[in-house]
Wavefront OBJ file of the C-alpha trace (Angstrom):
o trace
v -24.687 14.902 -20.648
v -27.006 16.821 -23.062
v -28.161 13.849 -25.349
v -31.727 15.021 -25.504
v -32.255 17.594 -27.983
v -35.061 18.610 -30.527
v -34.082 21.311 -33.365
v -34.781 23.098 -36.588
v -31.686 21.936 -39.715
v -29.727 24.323 -40.368
v -27.786 22.161 -42.818
v -27.966 18.596 -43.854
v -25.687 16.338 -45.481
v -25.203 15.003 -49.769
v -26.674 11.777 -48.781
v -29.629 13.237 -45.958
v -32.823 13.076 -48.141
v -35.611 13.057 -45.426
v -34.827 16.144 -43.658
v -34.141 19.790 -44.810
v -33.374 23.250 -43.394
v -35.770 24.537 -42.351
v -38.037 21.704 -40.816
v -38.343 20.913 -36.959
v -36.900 18.020 -35.949
v -37.290 14.991 -32.680
v -34.396 13.084 -32.691
v -33.161 10.574 -30.608
v -29.705 10.013 -27.505
v -28.594 6.954 -30.027
v -27.808 7.717 -33.883
v -28.967 4.994 -36.165
v -28.967 4.439 -40.029
v -32.288 2.643 -40.028
v -31.557 0.180 -42.637
v -29.266 -2.461 -41.318
v -30.053 -5.637 -39.540
v -30.562 -4.781 -35.957
v -32.858 -0.957 -37.175
v -34.679 -3.408 -38.881
v -36.028 -5.434 -36.092
v -36.593 -2.562 -33.996
v -33.651 -1.757 -31.852
v -32.067 1.424 -33.704
v -30.391 2.152 -30.294
v -28.386 -0.560 -31.012
v -27.581 0.090 -34.918
v -24.211 -1.482 -36.604
v -23.342 2.334 -36.938
v -24.517 3.513 -33.758
v -23.277 7.244 -32.469
v -24.573 7.982 -29.132
v -24.936 11.678 -28.807
v -23.894 14.187 -26.145
v -22.692 17.529 -26.459
v -26.199 18.690 -27.570
v -26.810 21.620 -24.915
v -25.091 23.703 -27.442
v -26.102 26.223 -30.457
v -25.794 24.149 -32.924
v -25.469 20.870 -33.067
v -24.386 17.686 -36.050
v -26.048 14.966 -35.702
v -24.514 11.546 -37.729
v -26.884 9.480 -39.414
v -29.324 11.791 -39.638
v -31.453 9.959 -42.483
v -31.983 7.767 -39.824
v -31.874 9.346 -37.208
v -34.314 12.553 -37.021
v -37.957 12.784 -37.198
v -39.805 16.250 -38.692
v -42.571 17.573 -37.860
v -44.929 18.341 -40.881
v -44.873 22.316 -39.017
v -43.059 24.341 -36.850
v -44.674 22.830 -33.077
v -46.330 25.419 -30.568
v -44.101 26.686 -27.789
v -45.661 24.293 -25.765
v -45.705 21.715 -27.550
v -41.694 21.068 -27.800
v -40.714 20.278 -24.420
v -43.158 17.315 -24.757
v -41.719 16.501 -28.045
v -38.374 17.640 -26.344
v -39.007 14.713 -24.064
v -39.577 12.244 -26.568
v -36.491 12.022 -27.614
v -35.573 10.541 -24.538
v -37.347 9.861 -21.502
v -40.221 9.420 -22.626
v -39.413 7.385 -25.013
v -37.151 5.320 -22.210
v -40.217 5.113 -20.688
v -41.968 3.675 -23.415
v -39.695 1.528 -23.458
v -39.515 0.468 -19.963
v -43.851 -0.357 -20.291
v -42.811 -2.872 -23.431
v -40.291 -4.330 -21.955
v -42.041 -5.205 -18.732
v -44.800 -6.167 -21.240
v -47.455 -4.600 -19.834
v -50.938 -4.765 -20.954
v -54.843 -3.614 -20.991
v -55.961 -4.645 -17.514
v -52.697 -5.665 -16.170
v -51.185 -3.960 -12.787
v -47.671 -1.975 -13.317
v -44.712 -0.923 -10.716
v -42.773 2.144 -11.659
v -39.822 2.108 -9.386
v -37.831 5.082 -9.830
v -39.416 9.307 -9.751
v -37.256 10.581 -12.221
v -37.785 11.862 -15.498
v -37.958 8.625 -17.016
v -40.266 6.816 -14.311
v -43.033 9.558 -14.524
v -42.824 8.896 -18.470
v -43.458 5.650 -16.972
v -46.385 5.885 -15.936
v -47.686 7.870 -18.934
v -46.771 4.543 -21.007
v -47.744 2.498 -18.288
v -51.469 4.479 -18.975
v -51.440 4.666 -22.411
v -51.504 0.338 -22.844
v -53.819 0.151 -20.549
v -52.514 -1.131 -17.523
v -55.568 -0.836 -14.626
v -53.555 0.081 -11.342
v -50.723 2.069 -11.634
v -47.986 1.803 -8.408
v -45.713 4.211 -8.296
v -42.889 4.277 -5.678
v -42.122 7.840 -5.140
v -41.056 9.457 -1.690
v -41.314 13.221 -2.960
v -44.353 15.284 -2.542
v -44.272 16.318 -6.132
v -43.108 13.753 -8.472
v -46.222 11.850 -6.072
v -48.686 14.539 -7.550
v -47.288 14.174 -11.515
v -47.526 10.369 -11.197
v -50.795 11.032 -10.129
v -51.421 13.382 -12.553
v -50.343 11.098 -15.134
v -52.144 8.271 -14.334
v -51.025 6.557 -10.881
v -53.521 4.601 -8.683
v -51.520 4.235 -5.938
v -48.075 5.880 -4.321
v -45.620 3.379 -1.965
v -43.215 5.862 -0.733
v -41.413 2.572 0.939
v -37.792 1.831 -0.196
v -36.371 -1.667 0.263
v -38.311 -4.976 1.590
v -40.713 -2.064 3.147
v -41.139 -1.167 -0.334
v -41.520 -4.998 -1.544
v -43.625 -5.691 1.583
v -46.140 -2.943 0.855
v -46.497 -3.756 -3.190
v -47.452 -7.055 -2.209
v -49.694 -5.872 -0.147
v -51.698 -3.634 -2.573
v -51.972 -6.961 -5.235
v -52.820 -9.934 -2.339
v -49.393 -11.113 -2.217
v -48.716 -11.748 -5.503
v -46.611 -8.744 -7.100
v -47.381 -6.829 -9.977
v -48.253 -8.346 -13.670
v -45.174 -5.444 -14.545
v -42.245 -3.382 -13.032
v -40.582 -0.684 -14.438
v -36.820 -0.397 -12.919
v -36.163 3.401 -13.865
v -33.742 3.979 -11.945
v -30.155 1.717 -12.084
v -29.273 0.987 -8.634
v -28.334 -2.456 -6.755
v -31.755 -1.379 -4.327
v -34.259 -0.562 -7.532
v -33.054 -4.073 -9.130
v -33.669 -5.824 -6.289
v -37.344 -4.320 -5.265
v -37.997 -4.352 -8.309
v -37.152 -8.111 -9.315
v -39.231 -9.099 -5.935
v -42.258 -6.909 -6.534
v -42.748 -8.709 -9.762
v -45.374 -11.368 -9.760
v -44.330 -15.221 -10.367
v -44.798 -15.621 -14.657
v -44.262 -11.222 -14.341
v -41.797 -8.926 -16.256
v -39.008 -6.499 -15.145
v -38.642 -3.599 -17.881
v -35.286 -2.265 -16.452
v -34.009 0.823 -18.241
v -32.162 2.495 -15.391
v -28.512 2.295 -16.737
v -26.548 -0.150 -14.177
v -24.620 0.923 -11.625
v -22.793 -2.284 -9.563
v -26.174 -3.600 -10.313
v -25.665 -8.060 -9.902
v -28.712 -9.991 -10.225
v -29.092 -13.635 -8.563
v -28.875 -16.171 -11.658
v -30.906 -18.636 -8.948
v -32.816 -16.088 -8.506
v -34.032 -15.350 -11.121
v -34.323 -19.164 -11.861
v -36.558 -20.231 -9.498
v -39.107 -16.647 -10.020
v -40.011 -17.191 -13.694
v -39.847 -13.992 -13.829
v -38.424 -12.248 -16.976
v -36.179 -9.357 -17.748
v -35.754 -7.377 -20.079
v -34.064 -4.094 -20.412
v -31.702 -1.681 -22.335
v -30.849 1.644 -24.593
v -34.489 2.186 -25.814
v -34.788 2.025 -29.256
v -36.306 5.600 -29.319
v -36.332 6.088 -33.058
v -39.022 2.923 -33.248
v -41.226 5.072 -31.559
v -40.502 8.485 -32.580
v -43.707 8.682 -35.372
v -46.447 7.357 -32.643
v -44.998 9.237 -30.086
v -44.538 12.951 -32.010
v -48.667 12.324 -32.853
v -49.338 11.599 -29.058
v -48.197 14.753 -27.392
v -48.778 17.397 -31.079
v -52.488 15.823 -30.651
v -51.953 16.019 -26.681
v -53.062 13.195 -25.858
v -50.150 12.875 -23.386
v -48.291 15.808 -21.871
v -44.166 14.532 -20.718
v -42.889 18.241 -21.255
v -44.445 18.237 -17.303
v -41.147 16.516 -16.172
v -39.255 20.062 -16.601
v -40.295 21.542 -13.938
v -36.902 23.991 -14.293
v -36.422 26.626 -17.366
v -33.228 28.523 -17.643
v -31.308 29.812 -20.545
v -28.426 27.935 -22.220
v -25.552 29.146 -19.790
v -26.955 28.437 -17.046
v -26.893 24.719 -17.353
v -24.614 23.841 -14.315
v -27.554 25.549 -12.466
v -29.978 23.372 -13.910
v -27.780 20.090 -13.424
v -27.540 21.188 -9.270
v -31.061 21.711 -8.935
v -31.384 18.200 -10.064
v -29.077 16.754 -7.910
v -30.552 18.507 -4.981
v -33.986 17.438 -6.028
v -35.235 20.795 -6.303
v -35.809 19.916 -9.618
v -37.047 17.239 -11.998
v -35.493 17.785 -15.202
v -34.054 21.720 -16.303
v -34.588 22.563 -19.882
v -32.271 24.870 -21.510
v -33.366 26.759 -24.031
v -30.706 29.139 -26.334
l 1 2 3 4 5 6 7 8 9 10 11 12 13 14 15 16 17 18 19 20 21 22 23 24 25 26 27 28 29 30 31 32 33 34 35 36 37 38 39 40 41 42 43 44 45 46 47 48 49 50 51 52 53 54 55 56 57 58 59 60 61 62 63 64 65 66 67 68 69 70 71 72 73 74 75 76 77 78 79 80 81 82 83 84 85 86 87 88 89 90 91 92 93 94 95 96 97 98 99 100 101 102 103 104 105 106 107 108 109 110 111 112 113 114 115 116 117 118 119 120 121 122 123 124 125 126 127 128 129 130 131 132 133 134 135 136 137 138 139 140 141 142 143 144 145 146 147 148 149 150 151 152 153 154 155 156 157 158 159 160 161 162 163 164 165 166 167 168 169 170 171 172 173 174 175 176 177 178 179 180 181 182 183 184 185 186 187 188 189 190 191 192 193 194 195 196 197 198 199 200 201 202 203 204 205 206 207 208 209 210 211 212 213 214 215 216 217 218 219 220 221 222 223 224 225 226 227 228 229 230 231 232 233 234 235 236 237 238 239 240 241 242 243 244 245 246 247 248 249 250 251 252 253 254 255 256 257 258 259 260 261 262 263 264 265 266 267 268 269 270 271 272 273 274 275 276 277 278 279 280 281 282
């Protein structure tokens, strides 16, 4: 918990040269030196010196590998931009990676399985990458509405076999070019794999819980599968620019704002589906 963060630099270590006290910065949930072979290949979330961030729901936090992890904005952003920049730290960066892993291309059809903050940001990503048809799988009216606002063209409320059949109906019986799996359950993975057309791709970013993929079934489906922790640091400069220019507004996934000391209420609201995502302020 607490791995999304933005803030103002108070102090820097002796080896940190690219950010300085007083700057507003955005970081990733996975720290990276941004110089090792994995980082140079664009997989900063698999940095050889990676640490996964937590405990960022606090007044102060220490960021390891700050020199390679943090990206400073040119100036302090206006208050209304901060939620969008916070989203970039994880859910927007993760949704972006899901779309890239699923190889969303201009004119393609994309399905997003999952209507949490990551899935909704996946809708934004699919739209930005040029998908012509974006099918959001969602059973919650408020999230359906936001998905449509973000660029979804169709809503599928069914799950399991019924959801797969509905996607097939919408795609001429073939399936989607790209499917973003943003949940992490066995059911959502199955729905994602079966919603893709032969030769299509699934990008999975939901942390797997009891997920098992049938190798023989995958073999004969001709569906590509790629996922894992998103290399958010790779995308930060681009996504920060998109937020600050007003091109995207992923901050809308934060539909509940609470003071830091009420963090437990934020988790409760999300668990009870009263909120998509809670934003905590000091």
